[in-house]
N, C-alpha and C positions, 0 to 999 in steps of 0.2 A: 416746236423745233427741239425740244428736249424730251427725255424719257418721261419726266414728270413735271407738269406745270402746276404751280401753286398760285392761286389767286390771292393777291394782296388786297388789303382794304382800300376802298376808294377814299378820296379826300378832296376838299375844296382848296384848289391852288390855282391861282392865275394872277399874274403880276399886275395887270392894270385893272380891268374889271376882273373880279374873281369869277371863275366859271368852274363847274364840276369837271373833274378830270378822273377818268377811270384808268387805273394802272394795273395791268396784269403783268406778273413777272414770275420768274423762276428763281429760286434760291439756288444757284448753280455753281458751276464749275470754275475753278481757277486752279490754283495750285502749285506746287513747286519744289523742284529741286533746282536750285540755281547752280549751274555748272559753269565753270570758267575755263575756257580753252586758252591756247597759247597766244592768240592775238590779244591786243590791248584790252584789259578787263574793264577799265573805267571809262573808256571812250574819250579821254581827254588829252590824248597825245597829239602832236602836230598834224598827223594824218586826218584826224577827225575834227579838228578845229577847237577853238577855245571853249571853255565852259561858260555859257551865257546865262546860266541860271542866276536869278537875282536873289537877294538874301531873304527876308523870308518869303517874299511873295512874288510871285511870278506874275506876269500880267501887266507890266508897265509898258506902255506903247512908246516907241521912240518918237522923238519930236517930228521927224519927217514921216509923213503918212501918205504921200501921194506917189502915183506911178511916175516914172521918169522916161518911159519909152521902152523900146524893144531891143536895146543894145546890150542887154545883160546876157548871162549864160543861159542856154536854152533849158528851161525848167519844164520837163515833161509833166512835165507836169502839167536717283537711286544710287545706286552705288555704281561706280565704274572704276576699272583699273587703268583707264586711259591716262597717260601723262597729262598733267595740267588740268585735270578735271576733278573738282571737289566732290567728295562723297555726299550722298543724300543726307539731309539732317534727320536725326532720329526722332525728333519731336516736331509737332506742327509748328510752323514758324509764326512768331509774332512780328508785328510791324510797328515801327515808330510813327508811321503815318497810315492811318486808317480812315475810311469814310463810311458813314451810315447812309445806306440807300433806303429812302422812304418815298411814298407816292408823291411824285412831282418834284423831287429835289435830292440834294445831298448835303450832309453835314460832315465836313472834313476835320480831322483831329490830328495834330502833330504833337505827340506826347513828349518828344525830345525838346522841341522849341516852345512848347506850351502855347500854341496858337490854335484857333479854330476858325472855321468859315461856314456859314449857312448860305446856301444858294439854292433857291427854289423859284417856283413860278411867281411867288409874291414878293420876291426881293433878294438882295444879296448884301450881306454884311461886310464883304471884303474880309481880309485876314485880320483877326482880332486876337490880341494878346490876352491870355488868361493865366497870370502869374500864380494864381491859387489853384490851378488844376491839380487834382489828386491822381496819382498813378500808383496803383497797388494791385497785386494779384492779377496782373494782366488786364486791368481795366482803367481807362481814363474817365474821370468824372469831374464835373464842375458846373458853373453857371456864369454866363456873361450877359450883360445888358447893353444893347445897341439901340440908340434912338428910341428909348422907351419900351423896347421889346426885350423880354427876357428869354434866354435859351438855356434850359437846364438839361444836361446830357449825362448819359452813362454809356460809354462806347468801349466794348472789349477790344483788345488789340490783336485778337485772333480771328481770322476770316471765318465767315459763315455763322458767327455767333449772333445772338439777338441783342440789339441795342435799343435804347430809347432816347427820344428827344421830346422835351415839353416846351412848347412855345406859348408865351403869354404876353399880353399887352394891357395897357390901361383901360381899353374899351372892348376887350374881347375875352371870352372864356378861354382858359388854358386848353391848348390843343396837344394831345399826346400823339407822337408819331413813332410807332415802333418800326423797326427796320432790320435789314440784314447788314452785318458789317462786311465791308469789302476791303481786302488788303491786296497788295501786289507784291508777291504772289499770295494766293490763298492756299490753305492746306488742302490736300486731296480729300474727297469724300470717302474714299476707300484706300487707305495706304497700302494694303496688300495688292490690290489691283493696280494701284499707281506705280508700285515698284516694277511692274512689267514694262513700263515706259522708259526706265532709266537707261537701258543699253543704247537707246537712240542718242543720248547725249554724247556717248563715246563715238558713235558713227559720225555725228555732225562735227565733233571736235577734230576728227581726221580731215574732213573737208576744209574746215577753217584753217587748220595747220598747213594744208597744201596751197592755200591762197596767199602766196608770198607777197603779191603786189597789192592785195586788197584786205586790210583789216576788216573782219567780218563778224557778224553776230547773228544768232538765230534763237528764237523763242517759240516753243510749241506747247499748246494747251489742248488737252482732250476735252471736248465739249459733249461727248456722247455718253460718258459714264463707263465706257469699255475699259478705260485705263484709270478708273476712279477719279476722273476729273483732274488728273495730275498735270502739272506743267514742268517742263524741263527747259533749260537754256544753256547756251554756250556763248559767252560774251554778251549776255543779255543787257548789260549796262553800256555797251558800245554806243557812242553818241555821234554819229555822222550827221551831215546836213540832211534835213528831212526830205528835200526835194518835194515832189507832189504828194507824198504820203501825208503831208500836213493837211491836205484837202479833206481828209476824213474828219478831222476835228471841226473844220468849217461846216461840213454837212451836219454833224451831230448837233452843233449849236443851233443851226437853223431848224432842224427837226424837233429839238427840245422846245423851241418857241412855238412850233406848230402844236405839239402836245399840250402846251400850257394854254392854248387858245389865243395867243397873242398875234399870230399871223396865220394866213392861209396860203397854201401852195398855189392857189389860183390868183393871188395878188400879183400885180405887175410892177416891174421896175424899169425905169427909163434908162436905157443904155445909149451912150453917146459915142461919137468917134473918138473922143479923148480916152475912153475906157479900153480901146482896142490895143492889144499887145500880141506879139507873135508866139512862137513855140507851139505847143500842142493845143488842139481844140478846133472847133468848127465855127464858133460865133465870129471869129475874126474875118471870115469870108462873107459875112452877111452885110447888108446895108443899114447904116445907122444915121440918125437916131431911130430907135424903135423901142417899144415896150415889150419886155420879155418876162414871162411868168416865172415865179420862184420855182415852180416845178421844173421848168425846162432848164433853168440855171442849175438847179440841184442835180438833175439827171446828167447834163453835159459835164458838170464838174467832175463826175466820176467816170461816166461812160467814155468820154473823149479826153479826160484830164484837162478840161478846158481852162486855160489861163485867164481868159476874159471873164468867164463865169466866176472864177475864184476871186478876182479882184473886185468885181461888182458886188459879190456877196460879202466880202470883208467890209466894204463901205456900208452896205445895207445893214449889217449887223452892228455897226458902230465902231469899226476899226479893229485893231488887234486886241484891245483889252478884254472884250467879252469872250473871245475864243480862249484867251489865256486864263480868264476866270474859270471857264469850263475845265480847262486842264488842271488848274490849281484845286478846284473843288473835288477832283478825283485823285489828288496828290500824285500826279504824274510829273516827277521832278526833273526829268531829262528833256521834256518837250517844251518848245516855245515857238510861237508865231511872231516873228520880228520884222519881216519884210513881205512885200507883195511879190507876186510872180513877175519875173523878168525885170525886177528893179535892180539893175546893176550898180547904180549909184549907192543904194542902201547896202548892197553886198560889199562894195569897196570900203564903206565906213565900218564894216564889221558887224552889220546888222544881218543876222542870218537865222533861218529856221532850223531847229534841231529836234531829234527824237531818238529813241532807243528801241531795240526789239522788245524789251520788257514793257515799255510804255505803250507800244502799239498793241500788244496782246492784252494789256490791261484794258485798253479802250474796246478792242474787239470782244473781249469777254464780257464787259459790262453791257455792251449793245446786245449781244446774244442772250444774256441772262435776263434781259428786261430791267436792268438796274439803272439805266440812264435814259432810255426811250421806251415808249409804249410798244406793244407788239406790232401795231400797225406801222409805226415809223421804223421799227427794227426791220420788218419785212421789206419795206420800201427801200431802205438803205442797202440791204443785202441784194435786193433785186437790181438796183443800179450797179452794184459791184459785179453781178453776174453778167451784165451787159458790157463789161469792160472790153474795149476794142484794141488795147495795146497788150498783145498776148505772146510776146517773145520770151517770157521768163517762166513763171510757174506753169501755165498751160502748155507751153512748148516742151517742157521737161516731162510731162505726164502722158500716158497713153491717150489717144483721141477719145473724147466723150466723157472723161472724168469730170464730174461737176465741180466747179470752183467758182468762188466769188472773190475778187481781188482788186487791189489798187497798186499800181506801179509808181516808181519815183526814179527819175533820171536827171543827172547833172554830169558834166564832164568828169567830176571827181566823186560820184556817188551812183550806185545802182541798187534799187530795192524792189521787192515785191512782197506784199502782205495780204492776208485775207483769210478765207475759209476753204478748207477741203470739205465738200458737202457729200462725201461718200456715205450713203445711208448706213446708219449704225456705227459710223466711225467719224462723225463730224469733228473737225479739228481746226483750231485757230493757229495761224502761223505768221511769223514775221521774219523775213530774211533781209538783212541790211548790210551794205558794204560801203566802204570808202575806197578811194584810189581810182585808177582808170576804169571808165565805164565799161569798156569792152570786156575786160577780164572779170569785172564785177558781175556783168550779165551771166557769164559762164559759171561763176561761183554760186550765184543765186539759183541757176538751173540745177547744179549739182546738189545743193542743199534741198531744193524742192523735191528732187527725185529720191534722195535719201530718205526723206520723211515718208513719201508715198510708198516706197518699197517696204519700209518697216511696217507701215499700217496694213498692207495687204498680204504680208507673209502668212502662210498657213499656221505657223507657230505663234501667231499674234505678236511677232517681233520680240519674243522673249529671249532669243539667243543672239549673242553678238557674232560678228563676222569672225 
């Protein structure tokens, strides 16, 4: 799925019984020019809801964990001279929060907060303070011990650099885990080619400025190498309600466990009448109780944005905390899963799911690059996204037949569409998020989607602004 795939070393990782896990991945594309348009840049104004990030660790599940019925809101679930757009940074960006991708897991480093987190098939340390962390010359290094296991790390703070983690325990030989450093955004692989994507930020900024009723944000990342794996964003930190876009993280956590050998998609889950909620989906129209395979739950979760499947999988995975642990391990600071689908009581208590365009593309990029899932699981996930049946936004804005894989999100006060443009040789990850009235938000998403498409297919390779 990339121009050059690089095989990573295999490793023994599995949480409960250890099983061999083969991990193919590509050290690929991210990137960035973070451009900030005229709508709210931090996503924390009243239109987008309060900031529900917890302090250092994300992933604490609210006390209430059960569905309350179907009475909630319907959850469908470079440089630019443009005003309000920041110029491209002249140097590759560093990140206060980086994570090391290695076969079977991630090691997250917050160099500002001096915390780390190891999360892999064989366990999760949770967020661990390392007051002795050394940060010098753009590298964070140190050693922490958790329950008898030592984690010695050297993690550069610039994306795509090589980092190392050595794990040792009282009854095991030290295991060295080399990996690729992931930041959000990562620097482009080719800054010269990447600069050709910068004018798109100006074009998107105009669409955002025109959306007076809908605070909006867009993040776009080249995955093909055509634009040097560059990423641009306009209001990439906007933080609206996630709606059904949060289902992508639920799916990735499930597929991560499949890759670890902990579960099989052929396994069945008993779904009862108490699990049934309304909104989008197909399972609500079936007869229960019945056993439903994880494969069908995963597929329906994305294809139909099935709310029953989402809630059943949240329970199956162990509640909100494991999904939020996944989010934390990738240092996606704006995203949280805090309520089930159609749980209006939780929403009224202020328990809400949030995300940002930058976090969405961080996830999509990690999936595409093979940094969080194996190639088989990556392909399965993208296949589910290609089957999406809710096609009134990105697909509706593009000419018929343009290949896309996407996931929508709808609430009365939010409209989103995110995913991949799969145009051969120009593969691109996109996230278009809006707050405010859904109807006008839908149209804003379509305008952003078409703006990106037209830029990508122009004979001049999008190098000239309007």
